[in-house]
Every structure is written in structure tokens, then in C-alpha cells.
C-alpha positions as CSV (number, residue, x, y, z in Angstrom):
1,M,16.8,-4.5,44.2
2,D,16.6,-5.3,40.5
3,N,18.1,-3.0,37.9
4,Q,15.6,-0.3,37.0
5,Y,15.7,1.7,33.8
6,L,13.8,4.6,32.2
7,I,13.9,3.6,28.5
8,V,13.6,6.4,25.9
9,L,11.8,5.3,22.7
10,E,11.2,7.0,19.3
11,Q,7.7,7.9,18.5
12,P,6.0,4.9,16.8
13,D,6.7,4.3,13.1
14,K,4.1,3.4,10.5
15,N,3.9,-0.1,11.9
16,G,3.2,1.3,15.4
17,E,6.7,0.2,16.6
18,S,9.1,2.3,18.6
19,K,12.9,1.9,18.6
20,R,15.0,2.4,21.8
21,I,17.1,5.5,21.7
22,T,18.8,5.2,25.1
23,S,18.2,4.2,28.7
24,Y,18.7,5.9,32.1
25,W,19.8,3.6,34.9
26,M,18.3,4.1,38.4
27,D,20.9,5.0,41.0
28,V,23.4,5.9,38.2
29,H,21.6,8.6,36.3
30,G,19.2,9.6,39.0
31,E,17.9,8.6,42.4
32,N,14.2,8.2,41.5
33,W,11.8,8.1,38.5
34,E,11.2,11.8,38.6
35,E,14.9,12.6,38.3
36,L,15.3,10.1,35.4
37,E,12.3,11.5,33.6
38,T,13.5,15.1,34.0
39,L,16.9,14.2,32.5
40,A,15.3,12.1,29.7
41,K,12.8,14.9,28.8
42,K,15.7,17.4,28.8
43,D,17.9,15.2,26.6
44,H,15.2,13.7,24.4
45,P,12.1,15.8,24.3
46,D,8.9,14.6,22.7
47,K,9.9,10.9,23.0
48,I,8.2,8.0,24.8
49,Y,9.5,7.3,28.3
50,L,9.0,3.7,29.5
51,R,9.6,2.6,33.1
52,D,11.3,-0.8,33.4
53,E,10.9,-2.0,37.0
54,D,13.0,-5.1,36.8
55,G,15.4,-4.7,33.8
56,S,13.5,-7.3,31.7
57,L,12.5,-4.7,29.0
58,Q,16.0,-3.2,28.9
59,A,17.4,-6.7,28.3
60,K,15.2,-7.1,25.3
61,L,15.3,-3.6,23.8
62,A,19.0,-2.8,24.4
63,D,20.5,-4.8,21.5
64,G,18.1,-3.5,18.9
65,K,16.7,-6.9,18.0
66,F,13.4,-6.0,19.6
67,V,11.2,-2.8,19.4
68,W,8.3,-1.7,21.5
69,D,4.8,-2.1,20.1
70,G,3.1,-0.1,22.8
71,K,2.5,-3.1,25.0
72,A,5.5,-5.4,24.8
73,P,8.9,-6.0,23.1
74,V,8.4,-7.5,19.6
75,T,10.5,-8.4,16.7
76,P,10.5,-5.5,14.3
77,T,8.4,-5.7,11.2
78,P,10.6,-6.0,8.1
79,Y,10.8,-2.8,6.1
80,I,8.9,-3.0,2.9
81,P,9.7,-0.2,0.4
82,T,6.9,1.8,-1.1
83,E,6.2,1.7,-4.8
84,A,7.6,5.2,-5.1
85,E,10.8,4.1,-3.3
86,K,11.1,1.0,-5.6
87,R,10.7,3.2,-8.7
88,K,13.2,5.7,-7.4
89,T,15.8,3.0,-6.8
90,K,15.2,1.5,-10.3
91,I,15.6,4.9,-11.9
92,Q,18.9,5.5,-10.0
93,E,20.1,2.1,-11.2
94,I,19.3,3.0,-14.9
95,K,21.0,6.3,-14.6
96,A,24.1,4.7,-13.0
97,E,24.4,2.2,-15.8
98,T,24.1,5.0,-18.4
99,D,26.6,7.1,-16.6
100,A,29.1,4.2,-16.5
101,A,28.7,3.6,-20.2
102,N,29.0,7.3,-21.1
103,A,32.1,7.8,-18.9
104,A,34.2,5.7,-21.3
105,L,32.7,7.6,-24.3
106,Q,33.5,11.0,-22.8
107,E,37.2,10.0,-22.3
108,R,37.4,8.7,-25.9
109,M,35.7,11.8,-27.2
110,M,38.3,14.1,-25.6
111,T,41.1,12.1,-27.2
112,A,39.3,12.1,-30.6
113,L,38.8,15.9,-30.4
114,L,42.4,16.5,-29.3
115,Q,43.6,14.4,-32.2
116,G,41.3,16.1,-34.7
117,N,39.5,12.9,-35.5
118,D,36.1,14.3,-36.4
119,K,34.7,11.0,-37.8
120,L,35.4,9.2,-34.5
121,A,34.1,12.2,-32.5
122,T,30.8,12.1,-34.5
123,Q,30.4,8.4,-33.9
124,L,31.1,8.8,-30.1
125,R,28.6,11.7,-29.9
126,D,26.0,9.6,-31.7
127,Q,26.6,6.7,-29.3
128,Y,26.4,9.1,-26.3
129,Q,23.1,10.5,-27.5
130,A,21.7,7.0,-28.2
131,N,22.7,5.9,-24.7
132,N,20.8,8.9,-23.2
133,A,17.8,8.2,-25.4
134,A,17.7,4.6,-24.3
135,M,18.0,5.7,-20.7
136,I,15.0,8.0,-21.0
137,A,13.0,5.2,-22.7
138,K,13.9,2.8,-19.8
139,I,12.9,5.4,-17.2
140,K,9.6,6.0,-18.9
141,E,8.9,2.2,-18.6
142,V,9.5,2.3,-14.8
């Protein structure tokens, strides 16, 4: 008898593809399909349960290189970020650059204040404010 598996899949994503979560092996996790399905539904409710009569689907889906498209294993569609995700990433990059530039200014500001160097403290404050203004302008362009 071939290896038989009950494969548990995620609900389809926006591309209609389902990733394998786990598999239950006939004669290891249960003696029949009903036992495997009962166990799978208990452990993974509201998922897709796919019977693999000969182990061929398990062989393709187990390593994550293939997903289920509702009919057969297929290579996953590459993820393409949405415009909102791209914008969010760009804004995070701009903020990180500004934070890095301002970190050095903040350290120097503490030293200037502790030393009573008001002229340097004013210059550092002005640079800090300019960095933040530039960051806001860059974010508005995104």
C-alpha cells in the first residue's frame, strides 16, 4: 500500500493558493480517513483537508516549494507588495535615516548642555529641527 496522507492546508490567499500546514499519515496518526479528519479538524479547525491517496501530493507540498491552487500543486505566485505597503516601507526608511542622524546630534547636545556651551547647543537644536523638517517634507513626497 502506498503512503496515504491527509494534508491540512491554509485557506486560500488572495492568489487562490493554499500553503500546507501539516500532514497526517495513515496508519501512524489514524487507521482510516475518518480518524485522520477528526484529528485534523480538532487540531486545525476551519482549514482545508486534502486526501492524498498515493503520497504524490505530500511529496510536492511538504517542502514548501509548492502550494495548492485548488486543483494541483503549483509554484507559489511571488508576493507583490501593495502600494500602501511600499509607501509604509519608504516612510519607515526615511524615519530610520533621520533617527540615525539625530542620534549623534542628541549625544552632542547633552555634552554641549553639560558644558554650558549654549552656542553649540543652539546650532545642534537648529540642525535637529532641520533634520525633522526635511524628514516631514520627504514623507509628504511619498
